[in-house]
N, C-alpha and C positions, 0 to 999 in steps of 0.2 A: 455531347449532342450539339448539332449545329442549329443555331436559332433561325427563325423565319427571316429575320433581317439579313443575315449573311447569304441565305439562299436567294432572296430577292436581288441583292446587290450582284451576286454572281450571274444570275439570269440576265439582269440589265447589262452587265459588262459583256456577256456573250452576244446579246443583240446588237450592241454597239460595234463589235468586231464584224458583224455580218452586213452592216450598212454599206451601201455603194458610195464610192467616191465621186461618181458623176453627179452633175447638178440635175435636180428634178424641177421642171417648170410646169406649174399648174396654170393653164390658160383660162383667165377669168376677166378678160377685157372686152368681151363682145357686147354688142348692142342689145342682145336678147329680143330682137324685134318680133320674132314669131311667138315667143313665150309671153310677150306683152308686159313683162317686168323683169328686173335684173335677176337672172337665175343664180348668179353667184351668191346672192343675199337671201335666197329662198330659205325660209325657216323650216327646219326638220328637227324634231326633238329639242326645241328651244335654242338651237344653234343654227348658224348658216350652213348651207351646203359647202361653201368654201372652207369653213372650219373643219368639217369632217374629212374632206378631201385632202386638206393640208396635213391633218393629223395622220391620215392613212399613209401619205408619202413620207412623212417624217419617221415612220417605223422602218423604212427601207433605205432612206438616203440621208447622208450627213448634211447635205445642203439642199434646202427646198425653197423655191421662190414662187411668188404669184406674179404672173405677167398681167398687168392691168394698166389702165390709163390714169387711175387715181386710187388712193388708199380709201377704200369704202368698207372695210372689214370690221367685224365685231371682236377681233382678237389681234394679237401682235403677230406679224408675219414679215418675212423678208420679201420686199417688193422689188420687182424688175419692171420699171415703168416703160410702157409702150407709148412713145411720143408721136407715133405716126397718126395723122388726123383721121384716116379711114379706119373702119373696124374690119381689118383683114389680118387674121392670125399669122399669115406667112411672114409678115414683117417682125412680129414678136418672136417667132421661131428663129428667123435669121439673126436677129439681135442677140438672142440667147446663145446661139451657136458661136457667133463671133466673140462673145464674152467668155464662154465656158468651154468651147471646143467640142465637147461631147455632152449631150443633154438627153434626158428622158422627158418627153413631153406628153401631157395628158389634159384633155379638156375638163373643166370643172363639172360639166353637165353629164358625166358618165359615172354615176354613183355606184354602180354594181360591180365595178372592176375589182377582182380579188387580189390580195397580196401575192398569192401563188402565181397568178398570171403576170403580174408586174415583175416578179423575180424571173420568170421564164423569158420575158421580153428583154430584161437587162442581160441575162446570161447569153441569149442568142443575138443580142445587138440587132433586134428585129423591129419592124414596123407592122403594126396590126392594120391600121388604115390611117388616112390623113390626120395629121396632128396627134397621133397616138403611137408612140414608139421611141426608139433611140435614133437620134440624128447626130452626125459628126461634122467636123470641119470640112471634110471632103464633099459634103452635100451642099455647101454654100454656093458653089458654082452652078449647080442645077437649080437651086432656088432662085438665084439671080437671073438665070435664063428664063425660068418660068415667069418671074415678075416682068421682065422685059417684054415677054410675049403676051402680057395681060392674062396669064394663067395663074390664078392665085391659089392653086392647089399645090401642096408640097410633094407631088408624085415623084418618087425616086425609086429607081430599081434597086431594091435591097431585099434581103431575106425577110420573108413574112412568116408569121406563125398564126395559127388559128386558136381562138379562144371561144368560149361558148357565146352564142347569140344573146343570151340573157345579160352577160357582162357588157355587151356593146350597147345596151340601152342608152339612148341619148335623149335628154330632156329638151327636145326642140319646141314642144308645145305643152301648155299646161295640162292637157289631157294625158300626155305621156307620164307626167308625175302622178296625176290623180289615179290612173289605172294601175300604177305600180307602187303607190305610196307605202303600203304595208311591207312589201319586200325591201324597199329602199330603207325604211326605218329600221327593219330587222338587221340589215347588213351594216348600216352606219352606226348602230348602237355600240358595236365593238370598238369604235374610235372615240368614244366620249372621254 
């Protein structure tokens, strides 16, 4: 009879084989001006939102990084420092692409995105909306052009996929969190 230990090791090894080789970048360097406090450090179930999002991405990617201006986290993480003085995620995105060539990017303040949706995005090499999807080295030219034209959106003509509106919940304001607190806690509990 096979012990539970060997079953767990086999399951863990199978999960490791399924992880993507592209770099995952969690964008957590914003000013959170509309939220009135740093969203990335928002406490949920005794841990920060960044902790849960980092853990979520770690289930699917071999390399996960947090793009931020400084290390402000309550856990050990791979940091990709955003040294640009303004709070514009397009610079962090461009830097990540230049460093890793192909990246999956997700904002820290989208807590309801499912693992299945992320897998679908990776498989399709798609973009769901600004700063959420897979970007490649080919996209740098368009990003540079956007920056030159003072258009700080990473709008790129690429394949898009649809995911549920619930998953696209973005915590721009504290009321967004308060109205969805129980759903967010229920979803993130899986990543403790």
